[in-house]
N, C-alpha and C positions, 0 to 999 in steps of 0.2 A: 504494500500500500504506500503510495507516495506521501511523504511528509510525516508519517507516524508509524510506529511499529505496532504490531497486532496486540502485544501485551499492554502497551500504553493505551491503546484504544479501548480494550476491555476494562481497564481500570477506570477510565473516564465514564464509560457506559454504566459500570457498576455503581459509581458514586451517584449518578443521576437516577438510575433505576435499579436499586439494590435487590429486587426480587427476581431479576432475570438470571436464568441459568446460562452458563457459557461453556463452550468447548473450544480449545485453541488447537488448530492444526498448523504445524510449522515445520520448516526445514532449517531454521536458523536459531532455535532457542537454546541457550545454555542453561545450566542448572540453576543459576541465580535468577534468571528470568522466569523459569518454570515455577520456582518457589514463590517469587514475587507475585506472579499473576494468580496463583492459587490463593495466596494470602490476601492480596489487596483487591482482587476482582471476584473472589469467590468462584473461580473457575473450577468446574468439576474435574476435568482431566485435560491433559495436553498430549496430543498425538503427534508423533513425528512422521514426516513424509518419507517414503510412501507409507500411508497408514493402512492398517488392516481393516477391510470393510466390516468385518464382524465386530471389532472393537468400536468402530464409529457407530454402528447400528445400536449396540448395547448402550453406549454413552448417550445417544439421542433418546433412546427409550427411557433411560433413567431420568434424564432432564425433563422429558415430557410427563413422566409419572408424578412429578412434583406439583403439577397443576391439577 
């Protein structure tokens, strides 16, 4: 995403809409960024590219079941 990193975007969204569930799919996250987005954005999980379709499906199901 031009101009902002995905983890930074999710943190901003979480501050404005704290009830939103999020999943981060990335090819460039280091451990610090992963821990930060989980802590500061309430991100359910971080999947690395290429992601496993079953893991993504399970994560989406979990996030949707919260509503």
